[in-house]
CHARMM internal coordinates of N, CA and C (Angstrom, degrees):
IC EDIT
DIST 1 N 1 CA 1.6106
DIST 1 CA 1 C 1.4879
ANGL 1 N 1 CA 1 C 109.92
DIST 1 C 2 N 1.2127
ANGL 1 CA 1 C 2 N 117.22
DIHE 1 N 1 CA 1 C 2 N 135.77
DIST 2 N 2 CA 1.4902
ANGL 1 C 2 N 2 CA 127.30
DIHE 1 CA 1 C 2 N 2 CA -178.12
DIST 2 CA 2 C 1.5142
ANGL 2 N 2 CA 2 C 109.09
DIHE 1 C 2 N 2 CA 2 C -92.27
DIST 2 C 3 N 1.2497
ANGL 2 CA 2 C 3 N 121.94
DIHE 2 N 2 CA 2 C 3 N 157.43
DIST 3 N 3 CA 1.4471
ANGL 2 C 3 N 3 CA 128.38
DIHE 2 CA 2 C 3 N 3 CA 174.94
DIST 3 CA 3 C 1.5137
ANGL 3 N 3 CA 3 C 105.10
DIHE 2 C 3 N 3 CA 3 C -122.66
DIST 3 C 4 N 1.3831
ANGL 3 CA 3 C 4 N 118.88
DIHE 3 N 3 CA 3 C 4 N 139.12
DIST 4 N 4 CA 1.4069
ANGL 3 C 4 N 4 CA 122.67
DIHE 3 CA 3 C 4 N 4 CA 174.64
DIST 4 CA 4 C 1.5085
ANGL 4 N 4 CA 4 C 117.29
DIHE 3 C 4 N 4 CA 4 C -115.96
DIST 4 C 5 N 1.3446
ANGL 4 CA 4 C 5 N 110.23
DIHE 4 N 4 CA 4 C 5 N 148.27
DIST 5 N 5 CA 1.5014
ANGL 4 C 5 N 5 CA 117.10
DIHE 4 CA 4 C 5 N 5 CA 175.97
DIST 5 CA 5 C 1.5829
ANGL 5 N 5 CA 5 C 106.21
DIHE 4 C 5 N 5 CA 5 C -111.21
DIST 5 C 6 N 1.1975
ANGL 5 CA 5 C 6 N 113.03
DIHE 5 N 5 CA 5 C 6 N 121.93
DIST 6 N 6 CA 1.6273
ANGL 5 C 6 N 6 CA 120.49
DIHE 5 CA 5 C 6 N 6 CA -178.30
DIST 6 CA 6 C 1.5937
ANGL 6 N 6 CA 6 C 102.07
DIHE 5 C 6 N 6 CA 6 C -93.16
DIST 6 C 7 N 1.2759
ANGL 6 CA 6 C 7 N 116.32
DIHE 6 N 6 CA 6 C 7 N 114.50
DIST 7 N 7 CA 1.4442
ANGL 6 C 7 N 7 CA 123.90
DIHE 6 CA 6 C 7 N 7 CA 171.40
DIST 7 CA 7 C 1.4884
ANGL 7 N 7 CA 7 C 109.98
DIHE 6 C 7 N 7 CA 7 C -78.98
DIST 7 C 8 N 1.2550
ANGL 7 CA 7 C 8 N 112.05
DIHE 7 N 7 CA 7 C 8 N 142.22
DIST 8 N 8 CA 1.6422
ANGL 7 C 8 N 8 CA 114.84
DIHE 7 CA 7 C 8 N 8 CA 169.80
DIST 8 CA 8 C 1.4324
ANGL 8 N 8 CA 8 C 107.62
DIHE 7 C 8 N 8 CA 8 C -127.27
DIST 8 C 9 N 1.3378
ANGL 8 CA 8 C 9 N 112.56
DIHE 8 N 8 CA 8 C 9 N 155.34
DIST 9 N 9 CA 1.3464
ANGL 8 C 9 N 9 CA 123.72
DIHE 8 CA 8 C 9 N 9 CA 174.89
DIST 9 CA 9 C 1.5193
ANGL 9 N 9 CA 9 C 115.62
DIHE 8 C 9 N 9 CA 9 C -128.24
DIST 9 C 10 N 1.5101
ANGL 9 CA 9 C 10 N 110.70
DIHE 9 N 9 CA 9 C 10 N 141.61
DIST 10 N 10 CA 1.4103
ANGL 9 C 10 N 10 CA 113.31
DIHE 9 CA 9 C 10 N 10 CA 178.46
DIST 10 CA 10 C 1.5215
ANGL 10 N 10 CA 10 C 106.48
DIHE 9 C 10 N 10 CA 10 C -119.71
DIST 10 C 11 N 1.1995
ANGL 10 CA 10 C 11 N 113.49
DIHE 10 N 10 CA 10 C 11 N 128.05
DIST 11 N 11 CA 1.5743
ANGL 10 C 11 N 11 CA 123.83
DIHE 10 CA 10 C 11 N 11 CA 179.57
DIST 11 CA 11 C 1.5370
ANGL 11 N 11 CA 11 C 107.30
DIHE 10 C 11 N 11 CA 11 C -146.81
DIST 11 C 12 N 1.3094
ANGL 11 CA 11 C 12 N 111.70
DIHE 11 N 11 CA 11 C 12 N 125.13
DIST 12 N 12 CA 1.5477
ANGL 11 C 12 N 12 CA 121.59
DIHE 11 CA 11 C 12 N 12 CA 172.10
DIST 12 CA 12 C 1.4810
ANGL 12 N 12 CA 12 C 102.95
DIHE 11 C 12 N 12 CA 12 C 57.23
DIST 12 C 13 N 1.4017
ANGL 12 CA 12 C 13 N 116.01
DIHE 12 N 12 CA 12 C 13 N 49.96
DIST 13 N 13 CA 1.5078
ANGL 12 C 13 N 13 CA 121.69
DIHE 12 CA 12 C 13 N 13 CA 174.97
DIST 13 CA 13 C 1.4973
ANGL 13 N 13 CA 13 C 112.21
DIHE 12 C 13 N 13 CA 13 C 54.62
DIST 13 C 14 N 1.4180
ANGL 13 CA 13 C 14 N 118.26
DIHE 13 N 13 CA 13 C 14 N 27.36
DIST 14 N 14 CA 1.4765
ANGL 13 C 14 N 14 CA 118.61
DIHE 13 CA 13 C 14 N 14 CA 173.43
DIST 14 CA 14 C 1.3991
ANGL 14 N 14 CA 14 C 106.82
DIHE 13 C 14 N 14 CA 14 C -123.57
DIST 14 C 15 N 1.3480
ANGL 14 CA 14 C 15 N 116.52
DIHE 14 N 14 CA 14 C 15 N 135.06
DIST 15 N 15 CA 1.4419
ANGL 14 C 15 N 15 CA 123.78
DIHE 14 CA 14 C 15 N 15 CA 177.23
DIST 15 CA 15 C 1.5587
ANGL 15 N 15 CA 15 C 111.33
DIHE 14 C 15 N 15 CA 15 C -98.44
DIST 15 C 16 N 1.3194
ANGL 15 CA 15 C 16 N 113.70
DIHE 15 N 15 CA 15 C 16 N 127.06
DIST 16 N 16 CA 1.4220
ANGL 15 C 16 N 16 CA 120.20
DIHE 15 CA 15 C 16 N 16 CA -178.96
DIST 16 CA 16 C 1.4587
ANGL 16 N 16 CA 16 C 110.61
DIHE 15 C 16 N 16 CA 16 C -131.74
DIST 16 C 17 N 1.4216
ANGL 16 CA 16 C 17 N 117.07
DIHE 16 N 16 CA 16 C 17 N 152.19
DIST 17 N 17 CA 1.4655
ANGL 16 C 17 N 17 CA 120.38
DIHE 16 CA 16 C 17 N 17 CA 172.77
DIST 17 CA 17 C 1.4781
ANGL 17 N 17 CA 17 C 113.48
DIHE 16 C 17 N 17 CA 17 C -76.29
DIST 17 C 18 N 1.2891
ANGL 17 CA 17 C 18 N 116.57
DIHE 17 N 17 CA 17 C 18 N 134.50
DIST 18 N 18 CA 1.4464
ANGL 17 C 18 N 18 CA 125.70
DIHE 17 CA 17 C 18 N 18 CA 173.22
DIST 18 CA 18 C 1.5069
ANGL 18 N 18 CA 18 C 113.95
DIHE 17 C 18 N 18 CA 18 C -100.25
DIST 18 C 19 N 1.3287
ANGL 18 CA 18 C 19 N 114.14
DIHE 18 N 18 CA 18 C 19 N -148.09
DIST 19 N 19 CA 1.4301
ANGL 18 C 19 N 19 CA 119.74
DIHE 18 CA 18 C 19 N 19 CA -174.03
DIST 19 CA 19 C 1.6048
ANGL 19 N 19 CA 19 C 105.85
DIHE 18 C 19 N 19 CA 19 C -75.71
DIST 19 C 20 N 1.3639
ANGL 19 CA 19 C 20 N 109.23
DIHE 19 N 19 CA 19 C 20 N 155.93
DIST 20 N 20 CA 1.4913
ANGL 19 C 20 N 20 CA 118.27
DIHE 19 CA 19 C 20 N 20 CA 171.35
DIST 20 CA 20 C 1.5566
ANGL 20 N 20 CA 20 C 109.25
DIHE 19 C 20 N 20 CA 20 C -110.52
DIST 20 C 21 N 1.2689
ANGL 20 CA 20 C 21 N 113.58
DIHE 20 N 20 CA 20 C 21 N 119.20
DIST 21 N 21 CA 1.4691
ANGL 20 C 21 N 21 CA 123.53
DIHE 20 CA 20 C 21 N 21 CA -178.68
DIST 21 CA 21 C 1.6292
ANGL 21 N 21 CA 21 C 104.76
DIHE 20 C 21 N 21 CA 21 C -91.43
DIST 21 C 22 N 1.2513
ANGL 21 CA 21 C 22 N 114.28
DIHE 21 N 21 CA 21 C 22 N 127.25
DIST 22 N 22 CA 1.5434
ANGL 21 C 22 N 22 CA 121.62
DIHE 21 CA 21 C 22 N 22 CA 178.28
DIST 22 CA 22 C 1.5526
ANGL 22 N 22 CA 22 C 106.15
DIHE 21 C 22 N 22 CA 22 C -96.45
DIST 22 C 23 N 1.2697
ANGL 22 CA 22 C 23 N 118.07
DIHE 22 N 22 CA 22 C 23 N 127.63
DIST 23 N 23 CA 1.3461
ANGL 22 C 23 N 23 CA 124.75
DIHE 22 CA 22 C 23 N 23 CA 178.84
DIST 23 CA 23 C 1.5339
ANGL 23 N 23 CA 23 C 112.75
DIHE 22 C 23 N 23 CA 23 C -120.73
DIST 23 C 24 N 1.3244
ANGL 23 CA 23 C 24 N 119.07
DIHE 23 N 23 CA 23 C 24 N 158.37
DIST 24 N 24 CA 1.4001
ANGL 23 C 24 N 24 CA 124.81
DIHE 23 CA 23 C 24 N 24 CA 179.95
DIST 24 CA 24 C 1.4609
ANGL 24 N 24 CA 24 C 112.31
DIHE 23 C 24 N 24 CA 24 C -63.64
DIST 24 C 25 N 1.3743
ANGL 24 CA 24 C 25 N 115.06
DIHE 24 N 24 CA 24 C 25 N 156.76
DIST 25 N 25 CA 1.4642
ANGL 24 C 25 N 25 CA 119.52
DIHE 24 CA 24 C 25 N 25 CA 176.73
DIST 25 CA 25 C 1.5325
ANGL 25 N 25 CA 25 C 120.31
DIHE 24 C 25 N 25 CA 25 C -57.89
DIST 25 C 26 N 1.3373
ANGL 25 CA 25 C 26 N 104.77
DIHE 25 N 25 CA 25 C 26 N -28.39
DIST 26 N 26 CA 1.6091
ANGL 25 C 26 N 26 CA 115.77
DIHE 25 CA 25 C 26 N 26 CA -178.94
DIST 26 CA 26 C 1.5163
ANGL 26 N 26 CA 26 C 111.51
DIHE 25 C 26 N 26 CA 26 C -77.26
DIST 26 C 27 N 1.2760
ANGL 26 CA 26 C 27 N 118.66
DIHE 26 N 26 CA 26 C 27 N 10.22
DIST 27 N 27 CA 1.5065
ANGL 26 C 27 N 27 CA 121.69
DIHE 26 CA 26 C 27 N 27 CA 175.82
DIST 27 CA 27 C 1.4502
ANGL 27 N 27 CA 27 C 114.98
DIHE 26 C 27 N 27 CA 27 C -54.79
DIST 27 C 28 N 1.3478
ANGL 27 CA 27 C 28 N 122.56
DIHE 27 N 27 CA 27 C 28 N 126.01
DIST 28 N 28 CA 1.4716
ANGL 27 C 28 N 28 CA 122.06
DIHE 27 CA 27 C 28 N 28 CA -174.82
DIST 28 CA 28 C 1.6118
ANGL 28 N 28 CA 28 C 106.64
DIHE 27 C 28 N 28 CA 28 C -107.23
DIST 28 C 29 N 1.3956
ANGL 28 CA 28 C 29 N 116.52
DIHE 28 N 28 CA 28 C 29 N -52.48
DIST 29 N 29 CA 1.3944
ANGL 28 C 29 N 29 CA 119.40
DIHE 28 CA 28 C 29 N 29 CA -170.57
DIST 29 CA 29 C 1.5098
ANGL 29 N 29 CA 29 C 113.02
DIHE 28 C 29 N 29 CA 29 C -153.01
DIST 29 C 30 N 1.3358
ANGL 29 CA 29 C 30 N 114.90
DIHE 29 N 29 CA 29 C 30 N 160.10
DIST 30 N 30 CA 1.4870
ANGL 29 C 30 N 30 CA 119.18
DIHE 29 CA 29 C 30 N 30 CA 178.47
DIST 30 CA 30 C 1.5697
ANGL 30 N 30 CA 30 C 107.78
DIHE 29 C 30 N 30 CA 30 C -141.98
DIST 30 C 31 N 1.3775
ANGL 30 CA 30 C 31 N 106.96
DIHE 30 N 30 CA 30 C 31 N 141.28
DIST 31 N 31 CA 1.3791
ANGL 30 C 31 N 31 CA 115.36
DIHE 30 CA 30 C 31 N 31 CA -179.02
DIST 31 CA 31 C 1.6481
ANGL 31 N 31 CA 31 C 105.57
DIHE 30 C 31 N 31 CA 31 C -139.51
DIST 31 C 32 N 1.2301
ANGL 31 CA 31 C 32 N 116.94
DIHE 31 N 31 CA 31 C 32 N 151.52
DIST 32 N 32 CA 1.4618
ANGL 31 C 32 N 32 CA 118.94
DIHE 31 CA 31 C 32 N 32 CA 179.31
DIST 32 CA 32 C 1.4646
ANGL 32 N 32 CA 32 C 114.59
DIHE 31 C 32 N 32 CA 32 C -117.23
DIST 32 C 33 N 1.2789
ANGL 32 CA 32 C 33 N 120.16
DIHE 32 N 32 CA 32 C 33 N 146.21
DIST 33 N 33 CA 1.3802
ANGL 32 C 33 N 33 CA 126.54
DIHE 32 CA 32 C 33 N 33 CA -174.70
DIST 33 CA 33 C 1.5635
ANGL 33 N 33 CA 33 C 112.45
DIHE 32 C 33 N 33 CA 33 C -161.27
DIST 33 C 34 N 1.3099
ANGL 33 CA 33 C 34 N 120.60
DIHE 33 N 33 CA 33 C 34 N 124.54
DIST 34 N 34 CA 1.5203
ANGL 33 C 34 N 34 CA 121.43
DIHE 33 CA 33 C 34 N 34 CA 172.33
DIST 34 CA 34 C 1.4673
ANGL 34 N 34 CA 34 C 108.16
DIHE 33 C 34 N 34 CA 34 C 54.14
DIST 34 C 35 N 1.3709
ANGL 34 CA 34 C 35 N 123.27
DIHE 34 N 34 CA 34 C 35 N 49.26
DIST 35 N 35 CA 1.4270
ANGL 34 C 35 N 35 CA 125.61
DIHE 34 CA 34 C 35 N 35 CA 175.18
DIST 35 CA 35 C 1.5769
ANGL 35 N 35 CA 35 C 112.19
DIHE 34 C 35 N 35 CA 35 C 60.40
DIST 35 C 36 N 1.3180
ANGL 35 CA 35 C 36 N 114.77
DIHE 35 N 35 CA 35 C 36 N 27.07
DIST 36 N 36 CA 1.5553
ANGL 35 C 36 N 36 CA 119.64
DIHE 35 CA 35 C 36 N 36 CA 171.72
DIST 36 CA 36 C 1.5126
ANGL 36 N 36 CA 36 C 106.77
DIHE 35 C 36 N 36 CA 36 C -127.37
DIST 36 C 37 N 1.2914
ANGL 36 CA 36 C 37 N 112.21
DIHE 36 N 36 CA 36 C 37 N 171.35
DIST 37 N 37 CA 1.4652
ANGL 36 C 37 N 37 CA 121.47
DIHE 36 CA 36 C 37 N 37 CA 169.21
DIST 37 CA 37 C 1.5960
ANGL 37 N 37 CA 37 C 109.29
DIHE 36 C 37 N 37 CA 37 C -115.78
DIST 37 C 38 N 1.2468
ANGL 37 CA 37 C 38 N 118.05
DIHE 37 N 37 CA 37 C 38 N 136.21
DIST 38 N 38 CA 1.4792
ANGL 37 C 38 N 38 CA 115.17
DIHE 37 CA 37 C 38 N 38 CA 166.79
DIST 38 CA 38 C 1.5548
ANGL 38 N 38 CA 38 C 101.33
DIHE 37 C 38 N 38 CA 38 C -102.78
DIST 38 C 39 N 1.3270
ANGL 38 CA 38 C 39 N 115.70
DIHE 38 N 38 CA 38 C 39 N 127.69
DIST 39 N 39 CA 1.4331
ANGL 38 C 39 N 39 CA 124.05
DIHE 38 CA 38 C 39 N 39 CA -179.57
DIST 39 CA 39 C 1.5511
ANGL 39 N 39 CA 39 C 114.34
DIHE 38 C 39 N 39 CA 39 C -118.73
DIST 39 C 40 N 1.2285
ANGL 39 CA 39 C 40 N 116.34
DIHE 39 N 39 CA 39 C 40 N 118.68
DIST 40 N 40 CA 1.5012
ANGL 39 C 40 N 40 CA 117.55
DIHE 39 CA 39 C 40 N 40 CA 179.90
DIST 40 CA 40 C 1.5005
ANGL 40 N 40 CA 40 C 113.94
DIHE 39 C 40 N 40 CA 40 C -99.63
DIST 40 C 41 N 1.2738
ANGL 40 CA 40 C 41 N 116.16
DIHE 40 N 40 CA 40 C 41 N 147.94
DIST 41 N 41 CA 1.5309
ANGL 40 C 41 N 41 CA 121.32
DIHE 40 CA 40 C 41 N 41 CA 179.88
DIST 41 CA 41 C 1.3727
ANGL 41 N 41 CA 41 C 108.07
DIHE 40 C 41 N 41 CA 41 C -136.21
DIST 41 C 42 N 1.3890
ANGL 41 CA 41 C 42 N 120.37
DIHE 41 N 41 CA 41 C 42 N 158.62
DIST 42 N 42 CA 1.4230
ANGL 41 C 42 N 42 CA 129.71
DIHE 41 CA 41 C 42 N 42 CA -170.68
DIST 42 CA 42 C 1.4697
ANGL 42 N 42 CA 42 C 116.64
DIHE 41 C 42 N 42 CA 42 C -103.13
DIST 42 C 43 N 1.3975
ANGL 42 CA 42 C 43 N 120.32
DIHE 42 N 42 CA 42 C 43 N -33.94
DIST 43 N 43 CA 1.3630
ANGL 42 C 43 N 43 CA 120.21
DIHE 42 CA 42 C 43 N 43 CA -177.40
DIST 43 CA 43 C 1.5246
ANGL 43 N 43 CA 43 C 105.88
DIHE 42 C 43 N 43 CA 43 C -141.93
DIST 43 C 44 N 1.3667
ANGL 43 CA 43 C 44 N 113.47
DIHE 43 N 43 CA 43 C 44 N 118.28
DIST 44 N 44 CA 1.4250
ANGL 43 C 44 N 44 CA 125.18
DIHE 43 CA 43 C 44 N 44 CA -20.38
DIST 44 CA 44 C 1.5778
ANGL 44 N 44 CA 44 C 114.19
DIHE 43 C 44 N 44 CA 44 C -65.10
DIST 44 C 45 N 1.2297
ANGL 44 CA 44 C 45 N 119.02
DIHE 44 N 44 CA 44 C 45 N 160.33
DIST 45 N 45 CA 1.4388
ANGL 44 C 45 N 45 CA 121.33
DIHE 44 CA 44 C 45 N 45 CA -174.64
DIST 45 CA 45 C 1.5667
ANGL 45 N 45 CA 45 C 112.37
DIHE 44 C 45 N 45 CA 45 C -70.70
DIST 45 C 46 N 1.4209
ANGL 45 CA 45 C 46 N 114.09
DIHE 45 N 45 CA 45 C 46 N 110.68
DIST 46 N 46 CA 1.4114
ANGL 45 C 46 N 46 CA 114.15
DIHE 45 CA 45 C 46 N 46 CA 177.24
DIST 46 CA 46 C 1.4958
ANGL 46 N 46 CA 46 C 109.37
DIHE 45 C 46 N 46 CA 46 C -157.00
DIST 46 C 47 N 1.3883
ANGL 46 CA 46 C 47 N 114.28
DIHE 46 N 46 CA 46 C 47 N 170.89
DIST 47 N 47 CA 1.4889
ANGL 46 C 47 N 47 CA 117.20
DIHE 46 CA 46 C 47 N 47 CA -172.46
DIST 47 CA 47 C 1.5176
ANGL 47 N 47 CA 47 C 103.90
DIHE 46 C 47 N 47 CA 47 C -132.66
DIST 47 C 48 N 1.2771
ANGL 47 CA 47 C 48 N 121.16
DIHE 47 N 47 CA 47 C 48 N 141.71
DIST 48 N 48 CA 1.3660
ANGL 47 C 48 N 48 CA 127.13
DIHE 47 CA 47 C 48 N 48 CA -178.81
DIST 48 CA 48 C 1.5789
ANGL 48 N 48 CA 48 C 111.07
DIHE 47 C 48 N 48 CA 48 C -121.71
DIST 48 C 49 N 1.2499
ANGL 48 CA 48 C 49 N 126.72
DIHE 48 N 48 CA 48 C 49 N 134.13
DIST 49 N 49 CA 1.3818
ANGL 48 C 49 N 49 CA 128.23
DIHE 48 CA 48 C 49 N 49 CA 160.98
DIST 49 CA 49 C 1.5570
ANGL 49 N 49 CA 49 C 115.73
DIHE 48 C 49 N 49 CA 49 C -93.72
DIST 49 C 50 N 1.3663
ANGL 49 CA 49 C 50 N 119.96
DIHE 49 N 49 CA 49 C 50 N 109.69
DIST 50 N 50 CA 1.4039
ANGL 49 C 50 N 50 CA 121.31
DIHE 49 CA 49 C 50 N 50 CA -173.09
DIST 50 CA 50 C 1.4344
ANGL 50 N 50 CA 50 C 111.82
DIHE 49 C 50 N 50 CA 50 C -111.07
DIST 50 C 51 N 1.2977
ANGL 50 CA 50 C 51 N 121.02
DIHE 50 N 50 CA 50 C 51 N 137.68
DIST 51 N 51 CA 1.4607
ANGL 50 C 51 N 51 CA 123.14
DIHE 50 CA 50 C 51 N 51 CA 170.28
DIST 51 CA 51 C 1.4491
ANGL 51 N 51 CA 51 C 117.71
DIHE 50 C 51 N 51 CA 51 C -62.83
DIST 51 C 52 N 1.2429
ANGL 51 CA 51 C 52 N 123.78
DIHE 51 N 51 CA 51 C 52 N 163.52
DIST 52 N 52 CA 1.5645
ANGL 51 C 52 N 52 CA 117.98
DIHE 51 CA 51 C 52 N 52 CA 179.10
DIST 52 CA 52 C 1.5581
ANGL 52 N 52 CA 52 C 110.56
DIHE 51 C 52 N 52 CA 52 C -69.37
DIST 52 C 53 N 1.3731
ANGL 52 CA 52 C 53 N 118.81
DIHE 52 N 52 CA 52 C 53 N -15.01
DIST 53 N 53 CA 1.4624
ANGL 52 C 53 N 53 CA 113.49
DIHE 52 CA 52 C 53 N 53 CA 176.73
DIST 53 CA 53 C 1.5398
ANGL 53 N 53 CA 53 C 113.02
DIHE 52 C 53 N 53 CA 53 C -97.31
DIST 53 C 54 N 1.3242
ANGL 53 CA 53 C 54 N 112.72
DIHE 53 N 53 CA 53 C 54 N 16.72
DIST 54 N 54 CA 1.4760
ANGL 53 C 54 N 54 CA 121.21
DIHE 53 CA 53 C 54 N 54 CA 173.58
DIST 54 CA 54 C 1.5218
ANGL 54 N 54 CA 54 C 118.87
DIHE 53 C 54 N 54 CA 54 C 86.39
DIST 54 C 55 N 1.2255
ANGL 54 CA 54 C 55 N 116.77
DIHE 54 N 54 CA 54 C 55 N 8.59
DIST 55 N 55 CA 1.4432
ANGL 54 C 55 N 55 CA 121.13
DIHE 54 CA 54 C 55 N 55 CA 175.82
DIST 55 CA 55 C 1.6450
ANGL 55 N 55 CA 55 C 109.67
DIHE 54 C 55 N 55 CA 55 C -83.42
DIST 55 C 56 N 1.3227
ANGL 55 CA 55 C 56 N 111.47
DIHE 55 N 55 CA 55 C 56 N 132.25
DIST 56 N 56 CA 1.4703
ANGL 55 C 56 N 56 CA 116.99
DIHE 55 CA 55 C 56 N 56 CA 174.67
DIST 56 CA 56 C 1.4622
ANGL 56 N 56 CA 56 C 114.43
DIHE 55 C 56 N 56 CA 56 C -70.96
DIST 56 C 57 N 1.2380
ANGL 56 CA 56 C 57 N 126.19
DIHE 56 N 56 CA 56 C 57 N 122.48
DIST 57 N 57 CA 1.5016
ANGL 56 C 57 N 57 CA 126.92
DIHE 56 CA 56 C 57 N 57 CA -177.44
DIST 57 CA 57 C 1.5181
ANGL 57 N 57 CA 57 C 114.25
DIHE 56 C 57 N 57 CA 57 C -95.78
DIST 57 C 58 N 1.3682
ANGL 57 CA 57 C 58 N 109.23
DIHE 57 N 57 CA 57 C 58 N -36.69
DIST 58 N 58 CA 1.4649
ANGL 57 C 58 N 58 CA 113.46
DIHE 57 CA 57 C 58 N 58 CA 178.97
DIST 58 CA 58 C 1.5253
ANGL 58 N 58 CA 58 C 106.06
DIHE 57 C 58 N 58 CA 58 C -156.18
DIST 58 C 59 N 1.3935
ANGL 58 CA 58 C 59 N 116.55
DIHE 58 N 58 CA 58 C 59 N 152.02
DIST 59 N 59 CA 1.4313
ANGL 58 C 59 N 59 CA 124.37
DIHE 58 CA 58 C 59 N 59 CA 171.55
DIST 59 CA 59 C 1.4634
ANGL 59 N 59 CA 59 C 114.22
DIHE 58 C 59 N 59 CA 59 C -126.79
DIST 59 C 60 N 1.2368
ANGL 59 CA 59 C 60 N 117.80
DIHE 59 N 59 CA 59 C 60 N 140.83
DIST 60 N 60 CA 1.6225
ANGL 59 C 60 N 60 CA 118.89
DIHE 59 CA 59 C 60 N 60 CA -176.86
DIST 60 CA 60 C 1.6119
ANGL 60 N 60 CA 60 C 99.61
DIHE 59 C 60 N 60 CA 60 C -133.72
DIST 60 C 61 N 1.3060
ANGL 60 CA 60 C 61 N 108.03
DIHE 60 N 60 CA 60 C 61 N 130.70
DIST 61 N 61 CA 1.5934
ANGL 60 C 61 N 61 CA 115.51
DIHE 60 CA 60 C 61 N 61 CA 175.54
DIST 61 CA 61 C 1.5259
ANGL 61 N 61 CA 61 C 110.12
DIHE 60 C 61 N 61 CA 61 C -136.83
DIST 61 C 62 N 1.3328
ANGL 61 CA 61 C 62 N 112.86
DIHE 61 N 61 CA 61 C 62 N -177.88
DIST 62 N 62 CA 1.4107
ANGL 61 C 62 N 62 CA 115.71
DIHE 61 CA 61 C 62 N 62 CA 178.41
DIST 62 CA 62 C 1.5589
ANGL 62 N 62 CA 62 C 119.29
DIHE 61 C 62 N 62 CA 62 C -79.79
DIST 62 C 63 N 1.2946
ANGL 62 CA 62 C 63 N 115.02
DIHE 62 N 62 CA 62 C 63 N -4.71
DIST 63 N 63 CA 1.4355
ANGL 62 C 63 N 63 CA 117.20
DIHE 62 CA 62 C 63 N 63 CA -177.01
DIST 63 CA 63 C 1.4968
ANGL 63 N 63 CA 63 C 110.65
DIHE 62 C 63 N 63 CA 63 C -83.51
DIST 63 C 64 N 1.3668
ANGL 63 CA 63 C 64 N 116.04
DIHE 63 N 63 CA 63 C 64 N 167.97
DIST 64 N 64 CA 1.4762
ANGL 63 C 64 N 64 CA 121.57
DIHE 63 CA 63 C 64 N 64 CA -174.70
DIST 64 CA 64 C 1.4275
ANGL 64 N 64 CA 64 C 115.10
DIHE 63 C 64 N 64 CA 64 C 82.84
DIST 64 C 65 N 1.2171
ANGL 64 CA 64 C 65 N 115.36
DIHE 64 N 64 CA 64 C 65 N -177.49
DIST 65 N 65 CA 1.5585
ANGL 64 C 65 N 65 CA 122.29
DIHE 64 CA 64 C 65 N 65 CA -179.31
DIST 65 CA 65 C 1.3971
ANGL 65 N 65 CA 65 C 117.79
DIHE 64 C 65 N 65 CA 65 C -75.39
DIST 65 C 66 N 1.3081
ANGL 65 CA 65 C 66 N 115.40
DIHE 65 N 65 CA 65 C 66 N -36.05
DIST 66 N 66 CA 1.4995
ANGL 65 C 66 N 66 CA 117.50
DIHE 65 CA 65 C 66 N 66 CA -176.10
DIST 66 CA 66 C 1.5590
ANGL 66 N 66 CA 66 C 108.13
DIHE 65 C 66 N 66 CA 66 C -101.11
DIST 66 C 67 N 1.3126
ANGL 66 CA 66 C 67 N 115.76
DIHE 66 N 66 CA 66 C 67 N 95.85
DIST 67 N 67 CA 1.4867
ANGL 66 C 67 N 67 CA 116.18
DIHE 66 CA 66 C 67 N 67 CA 175.86
DIST 67 CA 67 C 1.4198
ANGL 67 N 67 CA 67 C 108.90
DIHE 66 C 67 N 67 CA 67 C -99.73
DIST 67 C 68 N 1.5327
ANGL 67 CA 67 C 68 N 111.43
DIHE 67 N 67 CA 67 C 68 N 113.46
DIST 68 N 68 CA 1.4576
ANGL 67 C 68 N 68 CA 118.14
DIHE 67 CA 67 C 68 N 68 CA -176.92
DIST 68 CA 68 C 1.4094
ANGL 68 N 68 CA 68 C 121.33
DIHE 67 C 68 N 68 CA 68 C -78.59
DIST 68 C 69 N 1.4101
ANGL 68 CA 68 C 69 N 112.30
DIHE 68 N 68 CA 68 C 69 N -11.63
DIST 69 N 69 CA 1.4122
ANGL 68 C 69 N 69 CA 119.53
DIHE 68 CA 68 C 69 N 69 CA 177.69
DIST 69 CA 69 C 1.6028
ANGL 69 N 69 CA 69 C 110.61
DIHE 68 C 69 N 69 CA 69 C -156.98
DIST 69 C 70 N 1.2382
ANGL 69 CA 69 C 70 N 114.42
DIHE 69 N 69 CA 69 C 70 N 158.27
DIST 70 N 70 CA 1.5648
ANGL 69 C 70 N 70 CA 117.04
DIHE 69 CA 69 C 70 N 70 CA 178.05
DIST 70 CA 70 C 1.5310
ANGL 70 N 70 CA 70 C 107.75
DIHE 69 C 70 N 70 CA 70 C -83.70
DIST 70 C 71 N 1.3043
ANGL 70 CA 70 C 71 N 112.49
DIHE 70 N 70 CA 70 C 71 N -41.61
DIST 71 N 71 CA 1.4981
ANGL 70 C 71 N 71 CA 115.63
DIHE 70 CA 70 C 71 N 71 CA -174.48
DIST 71 CA 71 C 1.5703
ANGL 71 N 71 CA 71 C 108.96
DIHE 70 C 71 N 71 CA 71 C -160.52
DIST 71 C 72 N 1.3015
ANGL 71 CA 71 C 72 N 115.40
DIHE 71 N 71 CA 71 C 72 N 124.94
DIST 72 N 72 CA 1.4350
ANGL 71 C 72 N 72 CA 120.58
DIHE 71 CA 71 C 72 N 72 CA -176.60
DIST 72 CA 72 C 1.5713
ANGL 72 N 72 CA 72 C 104.36
DIHE 71 C 72 N 72 CA 72 C -67.47
DIST 72 C 73 N 1.2763
ANGL 72 CA 72 C 73 N 120.59
DIHE 72 N 72 CA 72 C 73 N 155.13
DIST 73 N 73 CA 1.4940
ANGL 72 C 73 N 73 CA 128.86
DIHE 72 CA 72 C 73 N 73 CA -177.92
DIST 73 CA 73 C 1.4316
ANGL 73 N 73 CA 73 C 107.99
DIHE 72 C 73 N 73 CA 73 C -146.88
DIST 73 C 74 N 1.3312
ANGL 73 CA 73 C 74 N 113.27
DIHE 73 N 73 CA 73 C 74 N 172.15
DIST 74 N 74 CA 1.5004
ANGL 73 C 74 N 74 CA 122.30
DIHE 73 CA 73 C 74 N 74 CA -177.75
DIST 74 CA 74 C 1.5349
ANGL 74 N 74 CA 74 C 105.20
DIHE 73 C 74 N 74 CA 74 C -54.71
DIST 74 C 75 N 1.3884
ANGL 74 CA 74 C 75 N 118.70
DIHE 74 N 74 CA 74 C 75 N 138.59
DIST 75 N 75 CA 1.3732
ANGL 74 C 75 N 75 CA 128.86
DIHE 74 CA 74 C 75 N 75 CA 178.65
DIST 75 CA 75 C 1.4553
ANGL 75 N 75 CA 75 C 112.42
DIHE 74 C 75 N 75 CA 75 C -91.63
END
COOR INIT
IC SEED 1 N 1 CA 1 C
IC BUILD
């Protein structure tokens, strides 16, 4: 089962629907910062930084030598 994020836009005091971003079922939490979304997932544990147009900017996971976290959680 996938989860969706409905983007909205405000322009000239008018609220309109924007893009719909489809996320994996293992989505845990979302935070926004500097026109990007930080999206955490549980299985496998990882974090993505996604631009507002849906492009993945960075991915962080438990693999490799520098493990920044043990398990992402709600933000």
